[in-house]
N, C-alpha and C positions, 0 to 999 in steps of 0.2 A: 678259353676262360671268359667269364662275363666281363664286359667292359664297364668302366665307371664304378666298380666296386672296390678299387684300391688293391688289386691283386698283382698287377705287373705293369711295366712299361717296356716298350720295344723300340730299340734304336739300331739301325743298320742290320735289321733282321735278328738281332740278339735280344733275347728275353731276359729282363732283370726282374726278379720277384720283389714285391714290396712286403716286408714282414711287419705285422701288426704288433708293435711294441706294447708289452703288458696288456695284451688283448684289447687294444684300442684301434678303432678306425678314425677317431678324431679325439682331440683333447677334451671334447665335450662328453665323451664316454667315460664311465667310471673305470678306474684301474681294475683289471681282471674281471671284466663284465661277463657274467655267465651267458647272457643273451647274445652278446657279440661273439663269444666263443662258439656257441651253437650255430650262429649264422656263418662263421668262418668255416666250420666243419662242413656245412651244407655247400658252400661255394668252392671249397678247395683252397682256402687261404693258407699262407704261411704265417704262423702266429707264435708269440713268445709269452711265457709265463714263468714266474718264480716259484720254486718249491722249497718249503722248510720242513724239516723232519719233526714229527710229533713224538710225544712221550711213549706211544705204543709201537713205534717203528714205522708207522705210515707217514704220509706227507699231506701237506695242505698248501694251497696256492696263496702265498703271502711273500712279500718282499722282506719284511723285518723279522728278526728272531724273537721279537716280543709282540704281543697281541694288541697293545694299547692304541697305537696310531690307526691301524687299519680295520680293527674290529671293535665290537662292544665288550670284548674281554680284556683282561689284564694279565701281565706276567709273561714268562718265557713260553714260547710255543712248545719247546721240548718238554715242558712240565705238564702238558695236558694231552689226553688221549683224543681220538677222533670223535667219540660221542660227546665229549665236553666241548670241543671246538665247533662241532656241527650244530650245537645249540645256540651259537653266537650269531651275530649278523655283521656283514661288512658295513662300515660306516658310510661308504659312498653309494651303496645300493641296498635295496631291501631284499637281501637274500642271504642264506647261510654261506659261510666260507666253502669253497670248492675243495673237497677232499680227493685224495688220489683214487679212492673207490669210484667217485663220481666221474673222474676223467676216464677211467677204464671203460665205463659204460658208454660214454659219449664217443670214444674212439672207435667203438665197434661199428658205428653207423656213419663214419666219416667219408667224405668224398675221396676218391682215389688220390687226388692231388694235394689233399690237406697235409700239412706238416706242422707239428707242434714242437717247439723248442722248450724243453724242460731246463731252465737255468737253475741248477742245484746250488743252493746257498750255503750248504753245510760242508764240513770236511769229512773225509773217510772215517775218522775216529768218531765223529758225531753220529754218522749214519750207521756204521758197523754192520755186522752180519745180519742182524734182524731186519734192518732197513733194506739191505740188499735182497734178502729173501722176499720181503714184501713187494719190492719193485718188480722182481722177476716173476712172481706169482701173478701180479696184476697185468703187467705189460709185456710179458715175454712172448705172447702170441699176437701182439699189436705193434710190432716194431717198425712196420712200414711207414707209420705216421709220426714217428718220434725221432728227435735228435736231442741228445743230452749235452749240456755244457756246464761250465762252472769254474770257480776259482781254484778248486782242489783237483789237480790232475790225478793224484792217487785215487780219488773217488771215481773219476771218469774211467780210469784204467780198470778199477775193480768191477765196475758195471759192464764194461766192454769185455772183460775176461769171462764174466759170468754169462753174458749174452753176446757172442761174437758178431751177430748180425746187427747189433744196435749201432745206429749212426751216432757219432760223437763229434763234438766241437770244442776247440780250445780258443781262449782269448789271451794272447800274449801282449796285448796293447800296453799295459802298465810297464812290463819289463822292457819293451821296445822303446817307450818314451823315456825311461830311466837311462837306457844305454846310449841313446842318440847323442846327448851332449858330452858323454864320456868317451865313447868309441867311434862316434860318427856313423855314417850310413854303412860302412863296412862291418861294424859290430852289430848293427841292426840286422843286416842281411844274414850274418852268420847265425844269430840267435833265431831268426825266423826260419831259416833252413833246418835248424835243429828241431824246432817245434814241428815242422811239416814232416820230419822224418822220425818222429818219436816212436818208441817201441810199440805203442798202441797208436797207430797212425790216425790223425783226425780226418774226418770227412769234410769238415768245414772249419775255417778259422774266422774269428770275429775280430775285426780291425776297425779302430776309430776312423771315420771317413776323412776327417780333416788331416790326420796323419798320413793316410794313403795318398791323398792328393798332393800334399807338400813333399812327401818322399819322391813321388813321380816327377815333380818339378825339378828336384835335385838329382834325378838320375836313377832312382831305385823304383821299379815297378813291382810293388808287392803283390798285386793281383796276378800279373804274369808269372811271377816266381811261384806262387801257390799253384796256379794252373799247371805249370810245368811239372809239379810234384803230384798232380792228380787230386788236388784239394780245392774245394770251392771257397769262395770268399763272401762273407757278409760284412758290409760297411755300415757301421752304426754311429750314432743315432741321428738321422738327418731331421732338421727342423726348419720351418719357414717362419719368419717374424709375423707375417699376416697371412695365414693359410687361405682364408677366404678370398684374398686378392691375388693369390698366386706368387710366383717368384718375383722378387725385386731384381733389377738388372744385375746387381752384384751377386745375389744368390743364384741367379740363372747361370752366370759364368762359372761359378764354383760347381754347380750341379753338372753342367756339361763336362767339366774337367773330370769329375768323378765317373760319369757315364762313359766317357771315352776309354776308361780303363777296363770297362766291361766286368764289373763285379757281378756275381751270380745273384746277389740279394742286397737290398738296402733296408735297414731297419728304420722305421719312422713312426712317430706318434700320429701322423696325419696321412695315412696311405691314400685315402680317397682324394684329399686335396692335392697330394703330390701327383697322382695320376692326372687329375684334372688340369693342374698347372702345367704339366708336361704337354698334354694335348693342346692346351690353349696356345702355348708358345710355338709348338711345331706347326699347328694349323695357321697361326698368325704369320709365320715366316714362310709357309707354303713349301717347306722342305725339311728333310731330316737334318737337324743342326750339326750332326757329327760327320756328315758327308763332306 
């Protein structure tokens, strides 16, 4: 992969991908930037975007379930069809909202290593059979580049049952954080194991990186637990206070602790700066910091 583009970092010979959160290479980029996405497809990046269901059963790249904050439109996303939403503009960039039909076209020319996480923001009841049909028709022959995730496990299950080769991701972080003070790490481990062994087995779990590091300090290696079940781990969402200046000493120690656990992927709003900060620290110390 191309160095300096915020695609990955390597420690002890282990590759950890850097996922572009909300299609950003840096916080200076707009949320869900169409130009950044196209560049990511060219380079083979791992990227994430949010999908909301439209009134016609299709989808649009938006975080909110209303149009007002992110676009020049108003009202619920689910109340308007693709043609209506396509006539709007994103507020942070001068382009029309990205529709699911646009995504399907771009995926057809993606680099073999490109991976796009569709974070589904709706429930199975909101998407329904019509949305499932739309998704399968557009993306059923492009599954190599897609992984779906979301808060509605029934929706992810329905998509996976319709398209068995579709990669799927679960995020049990909220449940794990709720369980921790009540049942301790033993309860956290039991619940995480249940998620990893779900009837529709996830390909990846998304875990808050601070939780992963603290659990490891207290004796529970969530990454190793997932790997033992054949499931990859995405640690989200890493931030640096001053990305242009790299890691502070405290941030560096926390990042080393995370990297020592060998997650498969780290979600960040600053992938380029994260890679550069890693290289600067490693070269400054003249050794792999995890050795």
